[in-house]
C-alpha positions in Angstrom: 43.7 -55.4 45.5 46.5 -53.3 45.9 47.1 -51.0 49.4 48.3 -48.2 47.4 44.7 -47.4 45.9 43.1 -48.4 49.0 45.1 -45.9 50.4 44.4 -43.2 48.1 40.5 -43.7 48.2 40.6 -42.9 52.2 43.1 -40.0 51.8 40.3 -38.2 49.3 36.9 -39.3 51.5 39.0 -38.2 54.6 38.3 -34.4 54.0 34.6 -35.1 53.1 34.0 -36.6 56.3 36.1 -33.4 58.1 33.4 -31.2 56.5 31.0 -29.5 59.1 27.7 -30.1 57.0 28.7 -33.9 57.1 29.9 -34.0 60.4 26.4 -32.1 62.3 25.0 -35.1 59.9 26.8 -37.2 61.3 26.3 -36.4 65.1 21.9 -35.9 64.4 22.0 -39.0 63.1 24.1 -41.4 66.0 22.9 -39.1 69.2 19.1 -39.5 68.0 20.4 -43.6 67.9 21.7 -42.8 71.7 18.4 -41.2 73.1 15.9 -43.7 72.2 17.7 -46.3 73.2 19.0 -44.3 76.4 16.0 -42.1 77.9 18.4 -41.0 80.3 20.3 -39.0 77.8 16.9 -37.9 75.8 15.5 -36.4 79.1 18.8 -35.0 80.2 20.0 -31.6 78.2 23.4 -31.0 79.6 24.0 -35.2 79.1 22.6 -35.0 75.2 25.1 -31.4 75.0 28.0 -33.9 76.5 26.9 -36.7 74.0 27.0 -34.2 70.8 30.1 -32.4 71.9 31.7 -36.8 72.1 30.2 -38.0 68.9 31.8 -34.9 66.4 35.3 -35.0 68.6 35.1 -38.6 67.9 34.1 -38.5 64.4 36.7 -36.1 64.1 39.5 -38.1 65.7 38.6 -41.5 64.2 38.0 -40.8 60.8 42.5 -38.7 61.1 43.4 -41.9 62.9 42.1 -43.8 59.4 43.6 -41.3 57.4 46.9 -41.2 58.8 47.0 -45.2 59.8 47.7 -44.6 63.3 47.7 -46.9 66.0 46.9 -44.8 68.8 44.3 -44.2 70.8 43.6 -40.9 72.8 39.7 -40.1 73.8 39.1 -36.9 73.4 38.7 -34.3 75.8 34.6 -34.1 74.6 34.7 -37.9 75.5 36.4 -36.9 78.6 34.3 -35.1 79.4 31.5 -36.9 78.6 32.3 -39.7 81.3 32.7 -37.0 84.0 29.1 -35.8 83.3 27.7 -39.3 83.5 29.3 -40.0 86.8 28.7 -36.3 88.3 25.2 -37.1 87.7 25.2 -40.2 90.2 24.4 -42.3 86.7 25.0 -46.2 86.7 28.1 -47.2 84.7 25.5 -48.5 82.8 24.7 -45.2 81.3 27.8 -44.9 79.5 28.3 -48.5 78.2 24.5 -48.2 76.8 26.1 -44.6 75.3 28.7 -46.5 73.4 26.8 -49.5 72.5 23.9 -47.6 70.3 26.4 -44.9 69.0 28.7 -47.9 67.3 25.7 -49.7 66.1 24.3 -46.4 64.9 28.4 -45.5 63.1 28.6 -49.1 61.5 25.6 -48.4 59.7 26.7 -44.7 58.6 29.7 -46.2 58.0 28.1 -48.7 55.5 26.0 -46.8 54.0 28.3 -44.6 52.9 30.6 -46.4 51.6 27.6 -48.2 49.7 26.7 -44.9 48.0 30.4 -44.4 46.5 30.5 -45.1 42.9 33.2 -47.7 43.0 33.4 -51.0 42.4 32.3 -54.9 44.7 36.0 -55.3 45.7 36.9 -52.0 46.9 33.6 -51.2 48.7 34.7 -54.6 50.3 38.5 -53.6 51.2 37.2 -50.4 52.5 34.5 -51.9 54.5 37.2 -54.0 55.8 40.0 -51.1 57.1 37.1 -48.5 57.6 35.2 -51.0 60.6 38.4 -52.5 62.0 39.8 -49.4 62.4 36.8 -47.7 63.9 35.9 -50.5 66.1 39.3 -50.6 67.7 39.2 -47.4 68.1 35.4 -47.5 70.0 36.0 -50.5 71.7 39.9 -48.9 73.3 38.3 -45.9 73.9 35.2 -47.5 76.0 37.8 -48.9 78.1 39.7 -46.2 78.6 36.6 -43.8 79.2 35.2 -46.4 81.9 37.7 -46.2 83.6 37.6 -42.6 84.0 34.0 -42.2 84.6 35.0 -45.2 87.8 38.0 -42.8 89.2 35.6 -39.9 88.9 33.0 -41.8 91.1 35.4 -42.9 93.5 36.8 -39.3 94.3 33.3 -38.3 94.7 32.0 -40.7 97.2 35.3 -40.1 99.1 35.3 -36.4 99.5 32.8 -34.7 100.9 31.2 -33.6 98.2 29.7 -36.8 97.8 27.2 -35.8 100.6 27.0 -32.4 99.5 25.5 -33.6 96.3 23.6 -36.0 97.7 22.0 -33.9 100.5 21.3 -31.5 97.5 19.7 -33.4 95.4 17.2 -35.0 98.4 16.1 -31.7 99.3 14.8 -30.9 95.6 13.6 -34.3 95.6 11.3 -33.2 98.4 13.0 -35.9 100.6 12.6 -34.9 104.2 15.2 -33.9 105.7 15.3 -31.8 108.8 16.5 -28.4 108.2 19.6 -28.1 110.3 21.5 -31.3 109.9 21.0 -30.3 105.7 22.9 -27.0 106.5 25.6 -28.4 108.4 25.9 -30.9 105.8 26.2 -28.3 102.8 27.7 -25.4 105.2 25.0 -23.4 103.5 21.7 -22.2 106.0 18.4 -23.2 105.0 16.6 -21.3 107.2 17.0 -18.4 105.1 15.0 -16.9 101.5 16.7 -18.7 98.7 17.7 -17.7 95.3 18.3 -20.5 92.9 20.3 -19.9 89.4 21.7 -22.1 86.9 24.7 -21.5 85.0 25.9 -22.9 81.8 28.0 -21.8 79.2 28.1 -23.6 74.8 31.9 -22.9 75.0 33.0 -26.3 74.0 36.6 -25.7 74.2 38.2 -28.8 76.2 40.8 -26.5 77.2 38.5 -24.6 79.1 38.1 -23.8 83.1 34.7 -24.4 82.3 33.7 -25.1 86.1 36.0 -22.5 87.9 34.8 -19.6 85.4 31.3 -20.3 86.3 31.7 -21.2 89.9 33.5 -18.0 90.7 30.7 -15.9 88.5 28.4 -17.4 90.7 30.3 -16.5 94.3 30.2 -12.7 92.8 26.2 -12.7 93.0 26.7 -12.4 97.0 29.0 -9.8 96.6 27.6 -7.6 94.5 24.0 -8.0 96.7 24.4 -8.4 100.0 23.0 -12.1 100.3 24.6 -13.9 103.1 25.7 -17.2 101.7 26.2 -18.9 98.1 25.7 -22.8 97.5 27.5 -24.7 94.3 26.8 -27.8 92.9 28.5 -29.0 89.4 26.0 -30.5 87.3 28.1 -31.4 84.3 30.8 -30.5 82.3 30.0 -27.2 81.4 26.6 -26.2 84.0 26.3 -25.3 87.6 23.8 -25.4 89.9 23.6 -22.4 92.4 21.7 -21.0 95.7 22.0 -17.3 97.2 20.9 -17.4 100.7 19.8 -13.8 101.7 17.5 -12.9 105.0 14.5 -11.2 103.0 12.4 -12.3 99.8 13.7 -10.1 97.2 14.2 -11.3 93.8 17.2 -11.2 93.0 17.7 -11.2 89.1 18.1 -7.5 88.9 21.5 -7.5 90.2 22.6 -9.9 88.0 24.8 -8.7 85.0 25.4 -10.8 82.2 29.4 -9.5 82.1 30.8 -13.2 80.4 29.8 -12.9 76.8 29.7 -17.0 76.7 27.8 -17.4 79.7 23.9 -18.3 80.3 22.0 -17.9 83.6 18.8 -18.6 84.7 17.1 -17.2 87.9 14.2 -18.7 89.6 12.2 -17.0 92.0 12.7 -15.9 95.8 11.7 -18.5 98.4 12.1 -19.6 101.5 13.6 -22.3 103.9 14.2 -26.1 101.8 10.8 -25.6 100.1 11.8 -22.5 98.6 15.0 -24.0 97.9 13.7 -26.5 95.8 10.5 -24.3 94.3 13.4 -21.6 93.0 15.4 -24.6 91.4 13.0 -25.9 89.5 12.2 -22.8 88.3 15.4 -22.0 87.6 15.5 -25.2 85.5 12.6 -24.2 83.5 14.1 -20.7 82.7 17.0 -22.4 81.4 15.1 -24.7 79.2 13.0 -21.7 77.8 16.1 -20.0 77.1 18.0 -23.2 75.7 14.7 -24.0 73.3 14.1 -20.4 71.8 18.4 -20.6 70.7 18.6 -17.3 72.2 22.3 -15.0 71.8 23.9 -15.8 75.8 22.8 -13.8 78.8 20.5 -14.1 81.6 16.5 -15.5 81.7 14.2 -14.9 84.6 11.9 -17.3 85.7 9.5 -14.5 86.3 9.3 -13.2 82.6 8.9 -16.8 81.2 6.6 -18.7 83.6 4.1 -18.0 81.1 5.5 -20.0 78.3 7.3 -22.8 81.4 3.4 -23.4 82.0 2.1 -23.6 78.5 2.9 -27.0 77.7 6.6 -28.9 77.2 5.5 -30.1 73.4 6.7 -26.7 71.3 4.9 -28.7 69.0 1.9 -27.7 70.3 3.2 -24.5 70.7 3.7 -24.1 67.7 0.5 -24.8 66.0 -1.2 -22.6 69.5 1.0 -19.7 67.2 -0.2 -20.8 63.8 -3.9 -21.4 64.4 -4.7 -18.1 66.7 -2.6 -15.8 65.1 -2.5 -16.8 61.6 -0.3 -14.1 59.2 0.0 -12.4 62.3 2.9 -14.9 63.0 4.8 -13.5 60.2 8.7 -12.8 61.0 9.1 -9.2 58.4 9.4 -6.0 60.6 6.1 -4.4 60.0 3.9 -7.8 61.5 6.7 -7.5 64.5 5.7 -4.1 64.9 1.9 -4.8 64.7 2.6 -8.4 66.9 3.5 -6.1 69.7 1.4 -3.5 69.6 -1.0 -6.1 70.2 0.9 -7.4 72.9 1.0 -4.3 74.9 -2.8 -3.6 73.9 -3.5 -6.9 75.8 -0.9 -5.7 78.6 -2.5 -2.3 79.2 -6.2 -3.9 79.3 -7.3 -3.4 75.6 -7.4 0.2 76.0 -5.5 2.6 73.0 -5.1 5.2 74.7 -3.2 3.6 77.2 -0.9 1.7 74.6 -0.3 4.3 73.0 1.4 6.1 75.9 3.3 2.7 76.6 4.8 2.9 72.9 5.4 6.4 72.7 2.5 6.3 69.2 0.3 8.5 68.7 -3.5 6.7 69.7 -4.4 7.0 66.0 -1.1 5.0 64.8 -2.1 2.3 67.6 -6.2 1.9 66.0 -4.4 1.5 62.6 -2.4 -1.2 63.6 -4.7 -2.9 64.9 -6.6 -2.0 62.6 -4.1 -4.9 60.5 -3.9 -6.7 62.7 -7.5 -8.2 62.8 -7.3 -8.3 58.9 -4.3 -10.5 59.4 -6.2 -12.1 62.2 -9.4 -12.3 60.1 -11.7 -11.4 63.9 -11.3 -8.9 66.2 -8.1 -8.5 68.5 -11.0 -8.0 71.5 -11.9 -12.2 69.9 -10.4 -15.6 71.5 -8.5 -12.8 74.0 -7.2 -15.5 75.9 -5.6 -18.3 73.6 -4.5 -15.4 71.3 -2.4 -13.3 74.4 -1.0 -17.2 75.0 0.0 -17.5 71.4 2.2 -14.1 71.5 3.8 -14.9 74.4 5.0 -18.0 73.1 6.2 -16.9 70.0 7.7 -13.9 71.9 9.7 -16.4 74.3 10.7 -18.9 71.5 11.0 -16.8 68.8 11.8 -19.0 65.4 12.2 -22.4 67.2 7.9 -22.5 66.6 7.3 -19.6 64.0 5.1 -21.2 61.3 6.7 -22.1 57.9 6.2 -18.8 55.8 
């Protein structure tokens, strides 16, 4: 087979594999395989997001290298960020190696299937496989070596500095280990005998050139300046995520003091708690609020645990929540504007102890309008709104919190 013919096919195929829908499908397939082989990835939202970004970037650069015939291997910035996240999580090097091992196997399967589906003869298919396999394997092997070096350098840096002790102490407190509060305060340079409000700050911005952690840290420190807090503690937890705590003298709730002035930044807030136990509990609540924010697919902004604690406590299984919504709400789960208004009226009706007059006042409606909407709701439910109030109200709260993520199929 002539090299020019092979080069021509590769040049024609490259733009196809750089289409957004192809990249998205590739990322989903590869990263599902990585998560299945690596429980650490499946359980860690920040790590999975960095894996997604790294996989998409790797596909782009590998396709470009194969199409251009380049022999220079330079890991994309997203892959460097993944290695840094694994290191900063305190994870073993084996986690990074398992990620690339599983990803390599899944990618080779993807290449096989893609080339096999082409309407070309067996000789050309074999030639394409040899060229693409060879280039992809060389790229991934060299990339893995370079990223292992990046991981090792970061771990060495963390082990040398005060960051290591601070990180270990924070993780120990969060894990509920027995530490003396004064010793923890000294290591962290942060007073533990105070009330604490925990925040998780993150962004979905994948711009590798952005100094994300510096922006997140700066934003976290404004909480103290604006709300008369005593001290702030911050700890990077990944390439684009930061854990933060504010120490203050009373049990005030801080959510009202935080504004989402940065359109691409997201914040989850735990409830205030005292001492090391409150420090850990508020952090767990902030993480729970973050899970709701991420799963709901909502826009950037602030998610307060106390506003979403019911869906947080319901279940971690979105499939079960979807079944709850479908079973309890039936036609009341519709996404059209009329059904949404009826559903909101029922929710406010429950919040006002099933009193139509109070509901009308809360919504600024005439009482007859409220009664009409309740009648319509009963037709959609197939029962009185006063029957099965608890599961119906829980389903309403879940749907309001997660939105289309758990809405039944139309």
